[in-house]
N, C-alpha and C positions, 0 to 999 in steps of 0.2 A: 504494500500500499504506500501511497505518497501523501504527504501532508505539507501545507504551506509553511514557510519559515518567516521570521520577522522581517527579513530583507524584502520579501515580496510585498508585505503590507506597507513598508516604507516607500518602495518604488511606486506602488499604486497611489500613495498619497502625494508623491512628488511629480508623477507624470499624468495620471488619469484625471485627477480632480482639477488641477489647474487648466489643462487644455479643454476639459468638458465645460468649465466655467467660461473659458475664452470663446468657445464655439457658441455658447448661449448669449454672450454679451455682444460679440462682434461677428455677424454672419459672414463677413468676407474672409475671416480666418477659420471658418468651419471646416473647409476641405483640408487645410493643413493640420488642424487639430485632430480630425478623424484619421488622417493618414498616420500621424505619430502614435495615436492610441492603438490603431490597428497593428502597426509594426511592433509596438510593445506587447500587445496581446499574442501575436505570433511567436515572439521570442519566449514568452512565458510558457506557451504550449509546447514548443520544441524542447525547452529546458525541463519540462515535466517528464518527457521520455528519457532524458538524460539521467534523471533521478532513478528511474527503474534500472538503468544499466550500471549504476554506481556500485551495486551489490552483486553483480554477476560473477560467479566463481568463488565468492567469499565463503569460507567454511571455518568451523570452530570445533575443537577437540578438547575434551576434558579427560583426566585420568579416570580409570574405571573405579578405583577406590581411593578415598581420601580419609585418613585417620586424624582425628582431633580429640581434644580433652574438653570436657564440659567447663565452661566459663574461662577458657584460656584462648587467646587469639590464635587463629590459624590462617592458612592461605590455600586457595584453590588455584592450581596452575592451569591457565587457559592458553591454548595454542591457536593462533589465528593464521589461516592459510590464505595467501594472496597469490594465486597462480599468475596473474598478469604482471606481478612484481613492479607495479608502478606506485608511486607515492600518493597516498590519499588518506584523508582524515575520516575516521568513523567513530561512531558512538555506540558503546556496547553496554549491555545490561544482562545480568544473570539472575534468573528467577529463583529466589531462595524461599524455603518454607518458613513458616512463622517461628519454628523452633531455633532457627539459625539467624543471628542478627548480622546484617551486613553493614560495613562501615559507610559505604556510599551506595546510592541507588543505581548510578550509571557512571561510566568513565568515557572520556574522550581520548582516543588513541590515534596517533599518527603512524600509519604503516610506512616503513621506509622503502625506498626504491631499491631494486635489485635483491630483495630478500623475499623468499617464498613463504617462510614461516616466521612468525613473531610470537613472543611470550609476554603474557600479562599475568601478574599475581593479584588475585582477587581476595582481599582481606575480609574475614568474617569471624564470628565468635558463636559457637553453639551454646545455647542456654539449657538444653535438656539432653539427657542421654538417649541413645537409640540410633537407628539407621534411617537415613533420609535420602530420597532420590531427587537428583537434578536432572531434568529432561528438557528444559527449554532455555535457549539462549537468544537474546534479542540484539540485532545490529541495525544501525541507522547510517546511511550514507548521504552525502550532499550532492546535489545536481551541479553541473558545470558552472552555471551562473549563480548558484546559491539561493535560488528562489524556492526550491522544493527539497524536501528530505524524504528519501525512500527507506521504508522500514520493512524488516523481514524477520521471521523466526527461523532459527536453525535448530534442528534436533540434536541433542547431546544425550549421553548416557553416563551418569556419574553417581556413585553411592558415597555419601558422607557418613562415616561411622563416628559417633560421639561417645567416647569412653569416659568413665568416672575420673574426676580430677584427683589424682592420687596425692598431689602436693597439699591440697586443702584438707583432705580427709586424713592425711598423715599428721598434720598439725593438730587437728581435733582429737585424733586417737592418742597422741602423745600426752595431751593434757589430762586424759583419764588416768594415767599411771603416776601422776605426780602426787607424792605422799604429803599432802598439805592439811591433813585433818578434815577434808571434805568428803562428800560422797563420791563414789566412783571406784574404779579398779586400781589396785595398788600392787606393785610387784613385790612380793615377800617370799622368803625362803620357806618352803614347805618341808615338813618332816614326814616321811612315810616311805612308800615304795620307790625303788630306784636309787636308794642310798646304800646298797650293799657294798659297793666298791669303796665308798667313803669310810664305812665301818671297818672294812678290812685294812685300810691304810692306817686308821687310828690304832687298830690292834697290832699292826706291824711296829709302830712306834713304841707301843708299850712293851712289846716283846724285846725290841732292841735295847731299851733301857735296862731290862732284866737280864741281858746277855744271852737271849735265846735267839738263834738264827731263824728268821721267818722263812728263808728258803728251804731249810730242812723240813719244817712243818708243811710247806707247800708241796715238797716232793712226796710227803706221806699223806697228802690230800687231807687238809684240815677237816676235822670232824665237825659236825653240826653242834655237838654238845659243847665243844670248846668256844665256839663263837657265841652260842647262846649264854654260856656262863659269863662271858665278858660283857655281853649286853646287859645281863641282869645286874652286874656290879655297877655299870655305868648308870643304869636306871635308878639304883638305890642312891648313888651319889647325887643325882639330880634332885631326888626327892628330899 
């Protein structure tokens, strides 16, 4: 589709209105006024066809999968194909879902001459976790005289995956383990299962002070009675 630009409105005000007023006030200048207005109208019509050709061959490509974190800024890499390799300014827009906040609604890009592909980074920030699909890309080209703008939708296929923000959740989780006398989780040493090796190390130190080689007992496979007797003594001492 094509839409008029502000330049067309300005030129209509500068050309059509004065000469139409001149033709009404001075009949002798009517022929000249209508000739100028007709020439201007013809130029506008021809320029409208140029607006349609401004986007011929233009294509856009997005990566298949883009990974981001919730509430953290990210980028979507956009590749713009320009087979004609001629310099031309275009206006682009990427249709984002409501769950992804875009920094800008559209961008004006100048495609360089002699380059078939150009890269543009689209800044955005996901506000929710999940998987979101991007399937529409908008482009707008300018006609040769600048009176019209040609607009077109290009199909794309991109999946944005928004993962949990581990940085924020890590900070919140670390605060739960701070032992400040408040409610929450506190890291404390627990006595119970899984401390058999620590008990054996303590037993080894006691035996070494009494001149008994722990390696000799280990070779003879320490009996459960010996360990239990030691633990009973330690328990009485604690009581």
